N, CA, C and O of each residue as an XYZ file, in Angstrom:
552
protein
N      90.248    -13.479    194.541
C      90.280    -14.691    195.340
C      89.387    -15.733    194.675
O      88.258    -15.414    194.302
N      89.858    -16.965    194.515
C      89.043    -18.000    193.873
C      87.867    -18.397    194.755
O      87.944    -18.332    195.982
N      86.780    -18.807    194.112
C      85.615    -19.259    194.863
C      85.734    -20.765    195.084
O      86.020    -21.517    194.152
N      85.515    -21.192    196.309
C      85.588    -22.603    196.655
C      84.188    -23.104    196.951
O      83.406    -22.424    197.615
N      83.875    -24.280    196.462
C      82.586    -24.856    196.813
C      82.758    -25.689    198.079
O      83.823    -26.249    198.342
N      81.691    -25.753    198.842
C      81.735    -26.520    200.088
C      81.817    -28.009    199.775
O      81.215    -28.486    198.813
N      82.562    -28.732    200.589
C      82.655    -30.182    200.369
C      81.300    -30.855    200.625
O      80.551    -30.461    201.518
N      81.016    -31.857    199.836
C      79.776    -32.620    199.977
C      80.153    -34.034    200.396
O      81.017    -34.653    199.773
N      79.519    -34.553    201.440
C      79.861    -35.898    201.909
C      79.598    -36.954    200.827
O      78.660    -36.837    200.038
N      80.433    -37.966    200.813
C      80.226    -39.102    199.919
C      79.186    -40.024    200.534
O      79.173    -40.238    201.746
N      78.330    -40.558    199.708
C      77.313    -41.500    200.181
C      77.915    -42.901    200.114
O      78.033    -43.495    199.043
N      78.289    -43.407    201.275
C      78.849    -44.760    201.361
C      77.704    -45.764    201.552
O      76.611    -45.379    201.967
N      77.944    -47.027    201.256
C      76.888    -48.030    201.474
C      76.385    -48.043    202.922
O      75.192    -48.226    203.165
N      77.299    -47.846    203.882
C      76.908    -47.857    205.303
C      75.980    -46.695    205.663
O      75.180    -46.807    206.592
N      76.084    -45.581    204.934
C      75.303    -44.380    205.261
C      74.175    -44.113    204.265
O      73.497    -43.092    204.375
N      73.959    -44.995    203.308
C      72.941    -44.786    202.273
C      71.567    -44.474    202.854
O      70.917    -43.528    202.409
N      71.107    -45.251    203.843
C      69.765    -45.036    204.411
C      69.666    -43.689    205.123
O      68.613    -43.051    205.098
N      70.747    -43.255    205.752
C      70.766    -41.936    206.384
C      70.542    -40.852    205.332
O      69.698    -39.974    205.511
N      71.300    -40.914    204.233
C      71.186    -39.892    203.195
C      69.853    -39.973    202.449
O      69.298    -38.943    202.067
N      69.338    -41.176    202.241
C      68.015    -41.313    201.624
C      66.950    -40.667    202.512
O      66.058    -39.974    202.024
N      67.055    -40.902    203.821
C      66.110    -40.288    204.756
C      66.222    -38.774    204.761
O      65.207    -38.079    204.719
N      67.431    -38.259    204.812
C      67.633    -36.804    204.836
C      67.077    -36.156    203.576
O      66.461    -35.093    203.639
N      67.295    -36.795    202.437
C      66.769    -36.258    201.182
C      65.240    -36.197    201.224
O      64.640    -35.326    200.594
N      64.612    -37.107    201.955
C      63.151    -37.147    202.089
C      62.656    -36.349    203.297
O      61.456    -36.333    203.572
N      63.571    -35.681    204.027
C      63.162    -34.875    205.171
C      62.981    -35.653    206.461
O      62.240    -35.225    207.345
N      63.654    -36.796    206.578
C      63.583    -37.618    207.799
C      64.978    -37.777    208.383
O      65.930    -38.053    207.654
N      65.103    -37.603    209.693
C      66.373    -37.832    210.369
C      66.424    -39.295    210.791
O      65.554    -39.770    211.521
N      67.448    -40.003    210.328
C      67.583    -41.434    210.574
C      68.829    -41.710    211.413
O      69.870    -41.082    211.218
N      68.716    -42.650    212.341
C      69.857    -43.114    213.136
C      69.816    -44.638    213.173
O      68.790    -45.246    212.871
N      70.929    -45.244    213.542
C      70.952    -46.691    213.682
C      70.381    -47.095    215.038
O      70.569    -46.409    216.043
N      69.676    -48.231    215.037
C      69.153    -48.817    216.268
C      69.678    -50.237    216.379
O      69.517    -51.045    215.464
N      70.305    -50.532    217.505
C      70.837    -51.875    217.747
C      69.675    -52.848    217.899
O      68.745    -52.610    218.670
N      69.741    -53.947    217.153
C      68.712    -54.989    217.278
C      68.902    -55.812    218.546
O      67.980    -56.506    218.973
N      70.091    -55.744    219.156
C      70.355    -56.510    220.372
C      69.791    -55.857    221.619
O      69.131    -56.515    222.424
N      70.049    -54.547    221.786
C      69.639    -53.877    223.031
C      68.770    -52.640    222.806
O      68.229    -52.086    223.763
N      68.632    -52.204    221.558
C      67.782    -51.057    221.273
C      68.470    -49.710    221.345
O      67.829    -48.684    221.122
N      69.764    -49.684    221.650
C      70.485    -48.408    221.745
C      70.524    -47.726    220.380
O      70.784    -48.363    219.359
N      70.259    -46.412    220.380
C      70.350    -45.620    219.168
C      71.749    -45.055    219.037
O      72.381    -44.707    220.034
N      72.239    -44.961    217.790
C      73.584    -44.429    217.588
C      73.689    -43.714    216.248
O      72.983    -44.015    215.286
N      74.592    -42.767    216.236
C      74.976    -42.067    215.013
C      76.363    -41.508    215.236
O      76.629    -40.961    216.307
N      77.266    -41.622    214.263
C      77.080    -42.166    212.919
C      77.044    -43.690    212.919
O      77.143    -44.335    213.963
N      76.899    -44.244    211.718
C      76.810    -45.693    211.555
C      78.053    -46.372    212.109
O      79.165    -45.856    212.001
N      77.841    -47.535    212.703
C      78.944    -48.330    213.223
C      78.572    -49.800    213.071
O      77.394    -50.155    213.110
N      79.558    -50.636    212.901
C      79.318    -52.071    212.747
C      79.011    -52.761    214.063
O      78.466    -53.865    214.067
N      79.350    -52.134    215.178
C      79.276    -52.779    216.476
C      78.609    -51.862    217.492
O      78.950    -50.682    217.578
N      77.680    -52.381    218.248
C      77.027    -51.613    219.310
C      78.001    -51.430    220.473
O      78.614    -52.394    220.931
N      78.139    -50.210    220.941
C      79.053    -49.929    222.053
C      78.495    -50.381    223.403
O      79.224    -50.418    224.394
N      77.214    -50.723    223.445
C      76.603    -51.156    224.708
C      76.606    -52.684    224.860
O      76.951    -53.205    225.920
N      76.216    -53.406    223.781
C      76.082    -54.862    223.923
C      76.939    -55.655    222.934
O      76.913    -56.885    222.941
N      77.689    -54.967    222.095
C      78.576    -55.583    221.104
C      77.850    -56.329    219.980
O      78.478    -57.091    219.244
N      76.554    -56.123    219.839
C      75.818    -56.758    218.747
C      76.250    -56.148    217.412
O      76.594    -54.968    217.333
N      76.224    -56.960    216.387
C      76.511    -56.466    215.035
C      75.227    -56.272    214.230
O      75.278    -55.861    213.071
N      74.083    -56.564    214.836
C      72.800    -56.425    214.147
C      72.191    -55.056    214.447
O      72.056    -54.667    215.607
N      71.827    -54.332    213.392
C      71.195    -53.024    213.576
C      70.353    -52.694    212.357
O      70.435    -53.360    211.325
N      69.546    -51.659    212.494
C      68.734    -51.154    211.385
C      68.591    -49.651    211.549
O      68.810    -49.109    212.632
N      68.223    -48.986    210.468
C      68.021    -47.541    210.484
C      66.572    -47.252    210.845
O      65.655    -47.882    210.319
N      66.368    -46.287    211.753
C      65.022    -45.901    212.168
C      64.910    -44.377    212.162
O      65.896    -43.681    212.404
N      63.709    -43.855    211.884
C      63.521    -42.402    211.962
C      63.407    -41.957    213.416
O      62.901    -42.696    214.261
N      63.875    -40.758    213.698
C      63.732    -40.146    215.021
C      63.038    -38.793    214.844
O      62.895    -38.299    213.726
N      62.618    -38.213    215.942
C      61.813    -36.988    215.906
C      62.544    -35.777    215.336
O      61.927    -34.907    214.721
N      63.859    -35.722    215.541
C      64.595    -34.530    215.128
C      64.498    -33.399    216.142
O      65.002    -32.304    215.893
N      63.858    -33.646    217.281
C      63.757    -32.644    218.351
C      64.761    -32.966    219.450
O      65.039    -34.130    219.737
N      65.292    -31.924    220.052
C      66.243    -32.137    221.132
C      66.687    -30.820    221.720
O      66.000    -29.805    221.612
N      67.860    -30.855    222.352
C      68.399    -29.629    222.939
C      69.901    -29.569    222.722
O      70.563    -30.588    222.524
N      70.420    -28.352    222.766
C      71.857    -28.168    222.615
C      72.538    -28.755    223.842
O      72.305    -28.301    224.963
N      73.373    -29.756    223.633
C      74.114    -30.415    224.701
C      75.460    -29.729    224.911
O      75.921    -29.569    226.041
N      76.088    -29.324    223.794
C      77.404    -28.701    223.824
C      77.594    -27.965    222.503
O      76.855    -28.199    221.546
N      78.575    -27.086    222.449
C      78.877    -26.404    221.195
C      80.292    -25.860    221.236
O      80.893    -25.708    222.300
N      80.806    -25.571    220.056
C      82.131    -24.984    219.919
C      82.042    -23.905    218.850
O      81.450    -24.123    217.793
N      82.619    -22.760    219.116
C      82.627    -21.685    218.134
C      83.955    -21.734    217.396
O      85.026    -21.626    217.994
N      83.859    -21.898    216.084
C      85.033    -22.025    215.229
C      85.467    -20.641    214.754
O      84.698    -19.930    214.107
N      86.705    -20.265    215.081
C      87.251    -18.977    214.665
C      88.328    -19.141    213.601
O      88.695    -18.174    212.934
N      88.829    -20.346    213.442
C      89.884    -20.617    212.473
C      89.271    -21.179    211.194
O      88.290    -21.921    211.243
N      89.846    -20.826    210.061
C      89.388    -21.342    208.771
C      90.100    -22.673    208.505
O      91.315    -22.716    208.310
N      89.318    -23.755    208.501
C      89.876    -25.081    208.252
C      89.715    -25.496    206.792
O      90.419    -26.390    206.320
N      88.802    -24.860    206.081
C      88.596    -25.117    204.651
C      88.216    -23.784    204.014
O      87.379    -23.065    204.559
N      88.810    -23.439    202.878
C      88.564    -22.124    202.283
C      87.098    -21.846    201.962
O      86.701    -20.682    201.929
N      86.284    -22.866    201.725
C      84.878    -22.656    201.403
C      84.089    -22.087    202.585
O      83.006    -21.534    202.397
N      84.625    -22.220    203.799
C      83.926    -21.741    204.986
C      84.487    -20.415    205.500
O      84.049    -19.924    206.540
N      85.443    -19.834    204.789
C      86.107    -18.616    205.247
C      85.121    -17.480    205.509
O      85.294    -16.721    206.463
N      84.108    -17.358    204.687
C      83.135    -16.281    204.857
C      82.159    -16.504    205.993
O      81.379    -15.607    206.312
N      82.177    -17.659    206.604
C      81.237    -17.960    207.689
C      81.867    -17.843    209.078
O      81.149    -17.883    210.076
N      83.157    -17.702    209.163
C      83.841    -17.620    210.454
C      83.465    -16.305    211.131
O      83.496    -15.264    210.475
N      83.108    -16.311    212.421
C      82.974    -17.484    213.291
C      81.642    -18.197    213.049
O      80.631    -17.568    212.736
N      81.665    -19.512    213.199
C      80.444    -20.307    213.119
C      80.493    -21.339    214.239
O      81.555    -21.628    214.791
N      79.335    -21.883    214.560
C      79.256    -22.827    215.676
C      78.996    -24.236    215.173
O      78.233    -24.446    214.230
N      79.631    -25.178    215.810
C      79.330    -26.599    215.647
C      78.650    -27.012    216.948
O      79.197    -26.816    218.034
N      77.454    -27.586    216.829
C      76.689    -27.940    218.021
C      76.552    -29.453    218.143
O      76.552    -30.179    217.149
N      76.436    -29.905    219.379
C      76.068    -31.283    219.664
C      74.644    -31.226    220.203
O      74.381    -30.625    221.244
N      73.734    -31.861    219.477
C      72.328    -31.894    219.871
C      72.042    -33.251    220.490
O      72.314    -34.288    219.885
N      71.491    -33.240    221.702
C      71.006    -34.480    222.294
C      69.544    -34.609    221.912
O      68.702    -33.825    222.351
N      69.254    -35.603    221.092
C      67.888    -35.813    220.621
C      67.003    -36.334    221.747
O      67.499    -36.930    222.703
N      65.702    -36.112    221.640
C      64.756    -36.603    222.653
C      64.899    -38.102    222.874
O      64.663    -38.600    223.975
N      65.284    -38.810    221.836
C      65.434    -40.264    221.926
C      66.728    -40.689    222.608
O      66.930    -41.874    222.871
N      67.613    -39.722    222.898
C      68.801    -40.015    223.687
C      70.134    -39.981    222.968
O      71.160    -39.768    223.615
N      70.169    -40.181    221.667
C      71.475    -40.153    221.004
C      71.868    -38.711    220.671
O      71.033    -37.807    220.667
N      73.132    -38.526    220.398
C      73.666    -37.188    220.126
C      74.021    -37.063    218.653
O      74.384    -38.039    217.997
N      73.910    -35.839    218.151
C      74.093    -35.561    216.735
C      74.894    -34.277    216.592
O      74.546    -33.270    217.210
N      75.956    -34.284    215.795
C      76.796    -33.106    215.570
C      76.313    -32.402    214.302
O      76.135    -33.034    213.261
N      76.101    -31.084    214.401
C      75.575    -30.351    213.261
C      75.836    -28.858    213.457
O      76.778    -28.460    214.141
N      74.978    -28.045    212.841
C      75.027    -26.590    212.972
C      73.665    -26.097    213.427
O      72.649    -26.753    213.196
N      73.648    -24.932    214.077
C      72.412    -24.288    214.507
C      72.199    -23.071    213.630
O      73.038    -22.171    213.594
N      71.078    -23.040    212.924
C      70.775    -21.949    212.009
C      69.975    -20.854    212.710
O      69.180    -21.133    213.608
N      70.190    -19.618    212.295
C      69.382    -18.509    212.780
C      69.764    -17.973    214.144
O      69.046    -17.135    214.690
N      70.865    -18.423    214.712
C      71.320    -17.935    216.024
C      72.795    -17.569    215.880
O      73.597    -18.366    215.393
N      73.140    -16.367    216.304
C      74.542    -15.957    216.250
C      75.358    -16.873    217.160
O      74.903    -17.236    218.245
N      76.561    -17.248    216.722
C      77.354    -18.210    217.500
C      77.499    -17.852    218.974
O      77.399    -18.735    219.826
N      77.730    -16.594    219.297
C      77.959    -16.223    220.697
C      76.662    -16.105    221.504
O      76.703    -15.834    222.704
N      75.497    -16.310    220.843
C      74.214    -16.313    221.543
C      73.734    -17.724    221.862
O      72.696    -17.889    222.503
N      74.459    -18.729    221.432
C      74.065    -20.118    221.670
C      74.292    -20.474    223.137
O      75.306    -20.107    223.729
N      73.342    -21.186    223.703
C      73.422    -21.644    225.092
C      73.052    -23.125    225.149
O      72.184    -23.588    224.408
N      73.712    -23.850    226.025
C      73.331    -25.237    226.271
C      71.900    -25.259    226.800
O      71.503    -24.387    227.572
N      71.140    -26.250    226.385
C      69.754    -26.383    226.813
C      68.749    -25.774    225.852
O      67.549    -25.997    226.009
N      69.198    -25.009    224.856
C      68.258    -24.457    223.874
C      67.508    -25.600    223.198
O      68.105    -26.605    222.811
N      66.198    -25.437    223.059
C      65.351    -26.441    222.431
C      65.403    -26.257    220.913
O      65.166    -25.161    220.406
N      65.713    -27.334    220.196
C      65.901    -27.250    218.754
C      65.136    -28.351    218.027
O      64.674    -29.320    218.630
N      65.017    -28.170    216.707
C      64.407    -29.175    215.839
C      65.181    -29.212    214.531
O      65.831    -28.241    214.146
N      65.099    -30.342    213.862
C      65.871    -30.542    212.639
C      65.220    -29.831    211.461
O      64.000    -29.679    211.400
N      66.050    -29.408    210.546
C      65.658    -28.942    209.223
C      66.720    -29.486    208.278
O      67.747    -29.983    208.740
N      66.508    -29.411    206.998
C      67.460    -30.021    206.069
C      67.933    -29.011    205.040
O      67.143    -28.251    204.480
N      69.246    -29.016    204.801
C      69.863    -28.139    203.806
C      70.256    -28.995    202.597
O      71.061    -29.919    202.714
N      69.680    -28.676    201.444
C      69.988    -29.417    200.221
C      71.331    -28.945    199.679
O      71.500    -27.769    199.358
N      72.290    -29.873    199.579
C      73.610    -29.555    199.053
C      73.749    -29.953    197.588
O      74.527    -29.351    196.848
N      72.991    -30.974    197.169
C      72.995    -31.443    195.783
C      71.705    -32.232    195.593
O      70.906    -32.350    196.522
N      71.497    -32.768    194.399
C      70.300    -33.584    194.162
C      70.296    -34.852    195.012
O      69.233    -35.392    195.317
N      71.471    -35.322    195.393
C      71.590    -36.558    196.172
C      71.777    -36.341    197.667
O      71.427    -37.210    198.465
N      72.327    -35.188    198.059
C      72.724    -34.998    199.457
C      72.017    -33.797    200.086
O      72.127    -32.667    199.610
N      71.294    -34.075    201.160
C      70.737    -33.050    202.046
C      71.317    -33.319    203.424
O      71.434    -34.469    203.846
N      71.678    -32.248    204.121
C      72.290    -32.408    205.441
C      71.364    -31.876    206.525
O      70.782    -30.802    206.375
N      71.226    -32.626    207.619
C      70.433    -32.132    208.736
C      71.152    -30.980    209.434
O      72.341    -31.063    209.741
N      70.416    -29.925    209.672
C      70.859    -28.779    210.463
C      69.772    -28.581    211.509
O      68.722    -29.221    211.442
N      70.010    -27.712    212.462
C      69.002    -27.488    213.498
C      68.647    -26.018    213.584
O      69.445    -25.147    213.236
N      67.435    -25.754    214.053
C      66.939    -24.399    214.282
C      66.219    -24.407    215.629
O      65.847    -25.465    216.136
N      66.029    -23.226    216.198
C      65.309    -23.151    217.458
C      63.886    -23.673    217.263
O      63.246    -23.420    216.243
N      63.413    -24.403    218.264
C      62.058    -24.932    218.212
C      61.078    -23.836    218.579
O      61.307    -23.085    219.527
N      59.999    -23.741    217.844
C      58.961    -22.736    218.116
C      58.333    -23.026    219.469
O      58.105    -24.183    219.824
N      58.056    -21.970    220.221
C      57.392    -22.138    221.534
C      55.977    -22.637    221.315
O      55.291    -22.242    220.372
N      55.555    -23.526    222.221
C      54.198    -24.086    222.115
C      53.208    -23.236    222.854
O      52.018    -23.552    222.875
């Protein structure tokens, strides 16, 4: 069986600051200059106030599992060895939601409300992707 490499996202001009932040270990989201709403992924227009002015800001990377889906079907051959795997929606402490993966937890053990924090997986010299792990108890 041929070996497939995982796809790596293209760094577009709209997402450059996000990828620069991730490479440096910072989770970045857009903040509307009109109303302050945080959003991800990048968009030209704020869904709350319709402003076109925004900037990238760092966020804590802490949050909780809002929702998740366990993938049992192989959608790309590079992920065949990982099935089943979970795609999670993390609601960050700052309020916006982020789609990613949860590391270190078996897919069927994931529960909504789990407290998580960001970590970064280096895919290439240019691209690191935010993933999440359970937050250590205080």
